[in-house]
C-alpha positions as CSV (number, residue, x, y, z in Angstrom):
1,M,185.1,-35.3,-126.3
2,L,186.3,-32.5,-124.4
3,L,187.0,-29.7,-126.5
4,G,183.4,-29.5,-128.4
5,G,182.2,-26.2,-129.0
6,L,185.6,-24.7,-128.0
7,L,188.5,-25.4,-131.1
8,R,188.4,-23.1,-134.4
9,C,190.0,-23.7,-137.7
10,G,192.9,-22.1,-138.1
11,H,193.0,-22.3,-141.6
12,C,189.1,-21.0,-142.5
13,G,188.2,-19.6,-139.2
14,R,185.2,-21.9,-138.3
15,K,184.2,-23.8,-135.9
16,L,185.1,-27.2,-135.5
17,H,182.2,-30.1,-135.7
18,V,182.5,-33.3,-133.5
19,S,181.5,-37.1,-134.9
20,Y,182.0,-40.2,-133.7
21,S,182.2,-43.5,-135.2
22,G,183.5,-46.8,-134.6
23,S,181.8,-50.4,-133.2
24,N,180.4,-48.7,-129.6
25,G,180.2,-45.1,-131.5
26,N,182.8,-44.0,-128.8
27,T,185.3,-43.0,-130.9
28,G,185.4,-39.1,-131.1
29,R,186.7,-36.7,-134.4
30,Y,187.2,-33.1,-135.0
31,H,187.0,-31.8,-138.0
32,C,186.4,-28.8,-140.0
33,R,183.2,-28.9,-142.8
34,G,182.2,-25.2,-142.9
35,A,183.6,-24.8,-146.5
36,Q,181.9,-28.3,-147.6
37,V,178.7,-27.7,-146.5
38,N,178.8,-23.7,-147.7
39,H,180.7,-24.1,-150.7
40,G,180.7,-28.2,-151.3
41,T,184.8,-27.6,-151.4
42,D,186.5,-30.5,-149.8
43,P,186.8,-30.8,-145.9
44,C,189.3,-28.4,-144.0
45,I,191.1,-30.3,-141.8
46,G,190.4,-33.4,-139.0
47,F,191.9,-35.3,-136.5
48,G,191.1,-37.8,-133.6
49,S,190.3,-36.2,-130.6
50,L,192.4,-38.7,-127.9
51,R,195.4,-37.1,-128.5
52,V,193.8,-33.5,-128.4
53,D,192.0,-34.1,-125.1
54,Q,195.1,-35.5,-123.3
55,A,197.3,-32.8,-124.4
56,V,194.7,-29.9,-123.4
57,S,193.5,-31.1,-120.0
58,A,197.2,-31.5,-119.1
59,E,198.0,-27.9,-119.8
60,V,194.5,-27.2,-117.7
61,L,195.6,-29.6,-114.7
62,Q,198.9,-27.8,-115.0
63,R,197.4,-24.1,-114.6
64,L,194.9,-25.0,-112.2
65,Q,197.5,-26.9,-109.4
66,P,197.9,-24.0,-107.3
67,L,193.7,-23.6,-106.8
68,G,193.6,-27.3,-106.0
69,M,193.5,-26.8,-102.3
70,E,191.6,-23.7,-102.2
71,A,189.3,-26.0,-104.4
72,A,189.5,-28.6,-102.0
73,I,188.6,-26.1,-99.2
74,K,185.7,-24.7,-100.7
75,A,184.3,-27.5,-101.9
76,I,183.9,-29.4,-98.1
77,E,182.5,-26.0,-97.3
78,T,180.0,-26.4,-100.2
79,S,179.2,-29.8,-99.3
80,T,178.0,-28.8,-95.8
81,V,175.5,-26.4,-96.7
82,Q,174.3,-27.3,-100.0
83,A,171.9,-30.0,-98.6
84,G,170.3,-27.9,-96.3
85,E,169.5,-24.9,-98.4
86,K,167.6,-27.1,-100.9
87,R,165.8,-28.3,-98.2
88,R,165.0,-24.7,-96.7
89,H,163.7,-24.2,-100.2
90,V,161.4,-26.7,-100.7
91,E,160.2,-26.2,-96.9
92,L,159.1,-22.0,-98.5
93,A,157.4,-23.8,-101.4
94,L,155.4,-26.2,-98.9
95,E,154.7,-23.4,-96.5
96,Q,153.4,-21.0,-100.3
97,A,151.7,-24.5,-101.5
98,R,149.8,-24.7,-97.8
99,Y,148.7,-21.1,-98.0
100,E,147.1,-21.3,-101.2
101,A,145.5,-24.7,-100.0
102,A,143.8,-22.8,-96.9
103,H,143.0,-20.1,-99.0
104,A,141.2,-21.9,-101.5
105,R,139.3,-23.6,-99.0
106,R,138.1,-20.8,-97.1
107,Q,137.0,-19.5,-100.8
108,Y,135.2,-22.9,-101.5
109,D,133.3,-22.6,-97.8
110,A,132.6,-19.1,-98.4
111,V,130.5,-19.9,-101.6
112,D,126.8,-20.4,-101.9
113,P,126.6,-23.7,-102.8
114,D,123.4,-23.2,-104.9
115,N,125.9,-21.4,-107.2
116,R,127.4,-24.6,-108.7
117,L,129.2,-23.0,-111.4
118,V,131.5,-20.9,-109.0
119,A,131.5,-23.8,-106.2
120,G,132.8,-26.3,-109.1
121,E,135.4,-23.8,-110.0
122,L,136.6,-23.2,-106.5
123,E,136.3,-27.1,-105.8
124,R,138.9,-27.4,-108.9
125,R,141.1,-25.0,-107.3
126,W,141.2,-26.3,-103.8
127,N,142.1,-29.6,-105.1
128,A,144.8,-28.0,-107.3
129,A,146.2,-26.9,-104.2
130,L,146.3,-30.0,-102.5
131,V,148.3,-31.9,-105.2
132,A,150.8,-28.9,-105.1
133,V,150.7,-29.8,-101.1
134,R,151.5,-33.3,-101.5
135,E,153.6,-32.6,-104.0
136,R,156.2,-30.2,-102.2
137,Q,155.6,-32.5,-98.9
138,D,157.0,-35.7,-101.3
139,E,159.9,-33.9,-102.6
140,L,160.5,-33.0,-98.6
141,D,160.5,-36.2,-97.9
142,A,162.3,-37.7,-100.5
143,L,165.5,-35.1,-99.7
144,D,165.3,-36.1,-95.7
145,R,165.3,-39.7,-96.6
146,H,168.7,-39.1,-99.0
147,K,170.2,-36.8,-96.9
148,P,174.2,-36.6,-97.0
149,E,175.9,-37.6,-94.1
150,A,177.9,-34.7,-93.3
151,L,181.9,-35.5,-94.3
152,G,184.1,-37.6,-92.2
153,E,187.3,-36.8,-90.8
154,E,188.5,-39.4,-93.3
155,E,186.8,-38.1,-96.3
156,R,187.9,-34.6,-95.8
157,R,191.9,-35.9,-95.3
158,N,190.8,-38.0,-99.4
159,L,189.3,-34.4,-100.1
160,L,192.1,-32.2,-99.6
161,R,194.8,-35.4,-100.9
162,M,192.9,-34.6,-104.1
163,G,192.9,-30.9,-104.1
164,A,196.6,-31.4,-103.6
165,D,197.1,-33.9,-106.7
166,L,194.6,-31.8,-109.0
167,E,195.8,-34.9,-111.7
168,L,194.3,-37.5,-109.5
169,A,190.8,-36.1,-108.9
170,W,190.6,-35.3,-112.2
171,H,191.2,-39.2,-113.3
172,H,189.3,-40.2,-110.4
173,A,186.0,-42.7,-111.0
174,N,183.7,-40.1,-110.1
175,A,184.8,-37.7,-112.4
176,T,182.6,-37.5,-115.0
177,A,183.1,-35.9,-118.3
178,T,180.5,-33.0,-117.8
179,T,182.6,-31.9,-115.1
180,R,186.2,-32.2,-116.7
181,K,184.3,-29.7,-119.5
182,R,182.9,-27.1,-117.4
183,I,186.5,-27.0,-115.5
184,I,187.9,-26.8,-118.8
185,R,185.2,-24.3,-120.3
186,A,185.3,-22.1,-116.8
187,V,189.2,-21.5,-118.1
188,I,189.5,-21.5,-121.7
189,R,187.7,-18.8,-124.1
190,E,188.8,-20.7,-127.5
191,I,191.4,-22.8,-129.4
192,V,192.8,-22.1,-132.6
193,V,194.2,-25.4,-134.0
194,A,196.3,-25.9,-137.1
195,I,197.6,-28.5,-139.2
196,E,201.2,-28.6,-139.8
197,D,203.3,-31.1,-141.5
198,D,202.6,-33.9,-139.3
199,H,201.2,-32.3,-136.4
200,I,198.0,-30.1,-134.5
201,K,199.2,-26.8,-133.5
202,M,197.1,-25.5,-130.6
203,L,197.2,-22.0,-129.7
204,V,194.7,-21.3,-126.3
205,H,193.1,-18.5,-125.6
206,W,192.7,-18.6,-121.7
207,Q,189.5,-16.6,-119.8
208,G,191.9,-14.2,-118.8
209,G,193.3,-13.2,-122.1
210,D,196.5,-15.3,-121.7
211,H,197.5,-17.7,-124.6
212,T,199.3,-20.7,-125.0
213,A,200.9,-22.7,-127.8
214,L,200.3,-26.4,-128.1
215,S,201.7,-29.1,-129.8
216,V,200.3,-32.5,-130.5
217,R,202.0,-35.5,-133.0
218,K,199.4,-36.6,-135.7
219,N,198.7,-39.9,-136.1
220,K,199.7,-41.2,-139.7
221,A,197.7,-43.1,-142.0
222,G,196.5,-46.3,-140.5
223,H,198.4,-46.2,-136.8
224,H,195.7,-45.8,-133.9
225,R,196.2,-45.4,-130.0
226,W,196.5,-49.5,-129.8
227,G,199.2,-49.9,-132.6
228,A,202.8,-50.9,-131.3
229,P,205.6,-48.0,-130.3
230,P,207.3,-46.8,-133.3
231,D,210.5,-48.0,-132.0
232,I,209.0,-51.9,-132.1
233,E,208.5,-51.6,-136.2
234,D,212.8,-50.9,-136.3
235,L,213.5,-53.6,-133.9
236,I,211.6,-56.6,-135.4
237,R,212.8,-55.1,-139.2
238,A,216.6,-56.0,-137.8
239,L,215.5,-59.3,-135.9
240,A,213.6,-60.8,-138.2
241,R,217.2,-60.6,-140.6
242,Q,218.6,-62.8,-137.6
243,L,216.1,-64.8,-135.8
244,P,213.0,-66.3,-136.6
245,D,209.7,-66.1,-134.9
246,R,209.9,-67.7,-131.9
247,A,213.1,-66.5,-130.9
248,I,211.7,-62.7,-131.8
249,A,209.1,-62.9,-129.2
250,S,211.2,-64.4,-126.5
251,L,213.6,-61.6,-127.1
252,L,211.1,-58.9,-127.1
253,N,209.6,-60.3,-124.0
254,R,213.4,-60.6,-122.1
255,L,213.2,-57.0,-123.0
256,G,210.6,-56.2,-121.5
257,K,208.8,-54.9,-124.8
258,T,204.8,-55.1,-125.0
259,T,202.1,-55.2,-128.0
260,G,200.2,-52.7,-128.5
261,R,197.7,-53.4,-126.2
262,L,200.3,-54.2,-123.1
263,N,200.4,-58.0,-124.6
264,G,203.6,-59.8,-124.4
265,W,204.4,-61.4,-127.2
266,T,204.0,-64.8,-129.2
267,Q,205.6,-66.2,-132.0
268,S,201.6,-65.8,-133.7
269,R,202.3,-62.0,-132.9
270,V,205.2,-61.6,-134.1
271,C,204.0,-63.1,-137.2
272,T,200.9,-61.1,-137.5
273,F,203.1,-57.4,-136.9
274,R,205.7,-58.6,-139.9
275,N,202.5,-59.0,-142.4
276,Q,201.0,-56.0,-141.5
277,H,204.9,-54.2,-142.3
278,D,205.6,-55.7,-145.1
279,I,208.5,-57.9,-143.2
280,A,210.4,-60.6,-144.8
281,V,210.2,-63.9,-142.8
282,Y,213.6,-65.1,-141.5
283,K,214.9,-68.4,-143.6
284,K,217.3,-70.8,-142.4
285,D,221.0,-70.1,-142.5
286,E,220.3,-66.6,-143.8
287,R,222.4,-64.9,-141.9
288,L,225.3,-67.6,-142.9
289,E,225.0,-67.1,-146.4
290,R,225.5,-62.9,-145.7
291,G,228.3,-64.3,-144.1
292,E,227.3,-63.1,-140.4
293,Y,227.5,-64.9,-137.8
294,T,226.5,-64.8,-134.0
295,L,228.3,-65.0,-130.3
296,Q,228.2,-68.6,-130.2
297,E,228.6,-69.3,-133.9
298,T,231.8,-67.3,-133.9
299,A,233.2,-69.0,-131.0
300,A,232.8,-72.4,-132.1
301,K,234.6,-71.2,-135.8
302,L,237.6,-70.3,-133.8
303,G,237.0,-72.5,-131.4
304,L,237.3,-70.2,-128.5
305,R,235.3,-69.8,-125.7
306,P,232.0,-67.8,-126.0
307,M,233.0,-65.6,-123.2
308,T,236.2,-64.8,-124.5
309,V,234.7,-63.8,-127.8
310,L,232.4,-61.6,-126.0
311,R,235.9,-59.9,-124.4
312,M,238.0,-59.7,-127.6
313,I,234.6,-57.3,-128.8
314,R,234.6,-55.0,-125.7
315,A,237.9,-54.4,-125.7
316,G,237.4,-53.4,-129.5
317,D,240.0,-56.1,-130.8
318,L,237.0,-57.9,-132.9
319,K,234.5,-55.9,-134.9
320,A,230.3,-56.4,-134.0
321,E,227.4,-55.0,-134.3
322,Q,224.6,-55.1,-132.5
323,Y,220.7,-53.7,-133.0
324,C,220.1,-52.2,-129.6
325,K,221.5,-54.4,-126.0
326,G,220.1,-57.4,-125.2
327,T,219.9,-58.3,-129.1
328,P,222.7,-60.9,-130.8
329,W,225.7,-59.8,-131.7
330,I,226.5,-60.3,-135.2
331,I,229.9,-60.7,-136.3
332,R,230.7,-60.6,-140.4
333,H,233.3,-63.1,-141.9
334,E,235.7,-59.9,-143.3
335,N,236.3,-59.7,-139.4
336,I,236.7,-62.7,-138.3
337,E,239.6,-63.3,-141.1
338,Q,241.5,-60.3,-139.3
339,L,241.4,-61.2,-136.4
340,D,244.9,-62.3,-134.6
341,I,243.4,-65.8,-132.8
342,Q,246.7,-66.3,-131.0
343,H,246.9,-63.1,-129.2
344,H,243.5,-64.4,-127.3
345,S,243.9,-68.1,-127.6
346,G,245.6,-68.4,-124.1
347,R,244.0,-67.6,-121.2
348,S,245.2,-63.8,-120.9
349,G,245.8,-64.0,-117.2
350,H,241.9,-65.1,-116.9
351,S,241.2,-67.7,-115.2
352,P,239.4,-70.5,-115.9
353,L,235.9,-71.4,-116.6
354,S,233.7,-73.4,-114.7
355,Q,234.0,-77.2,-115.9
356,S,230.4,-77.5,-114.4
357,Q,228.0,-79.3,-116.8
358,D,224.8,-77.7,-115.4
359,Q,226.4,-73.9,-116.2
360,Q,224.8,-72.4,-119.2
361,I,226.0,-69.5,-122.1
362,Q,224.1,-66.7,-122.4
363,L,223.6,-66.6,-126.1
364,F,222.1,-62.1,-126.2
365,Q,225.2,-60.3,-124.1
């Protein structure tokens, strides 16, 4: 979650809180509960963090894109001097510790040995100074052991390329959430959020004084990031009145459709999807009871070839319905009865189809 502390409720003016849930505690949510805590009223607003974070991140990247190259060049320059500066600081601290240790030794050597109380205190100070020297020396040795190597030519090109494509750098595996939060807070002062209908309306207040309005669609109850695309439900609902689950799964895979988790469709997954969305299963001969026929069934009923029937549909001589490209053609009984079969029963100037027994007819056009 990237926007904690930046969001303010557009309904009551209070800061939004952050909470986590889920089996691993990694599902973030923003919500306004100031009125509930202070006055015992119902919570004001609440919404998931994923889409809001993505929308604000995309806007930040768009604003910072022109500065990407400049940032990359500065990063190259900074990387070459940071290690040296830190080592110099440790060297100065070591030099000061050695001076204090030498001073403590001189004081100890100068004291009268018979004055045991003073000698004991000076010895304690000397030992403490020697410990400080050893700690600074160990720190300096550690820096030398882990001294970063200078950027090679390939690394410089990669950094410049990421500077030109800030989005690549933003989503890089080594880019931490802490880094992203710092970038966002460097350019955004505050974000005012309000819920209107099924949308999350945001007004981004930039550090320079500009304002940008953003809108994100709010998930409906029961919807989540792994839910199938909205058009899948309508498609399966239509296909369930035409085909059994196994045929629906095969057709969805041919159309390139995937589940919410980007998996292919199987008979079991189609069945589960139907049950979750209260879609009745296809019953045998259900279409025929409604007086509906597929392309193949219409061709068999008319004694014509399927390609002839398809040409009739495309020419507008036979009314047919198709939910979308690639799904079965559905022809109603009354439209078949109104068809002038004699007009299409001949070859109509078309070449005859191949008589090869290996030739297969495409079921869905």
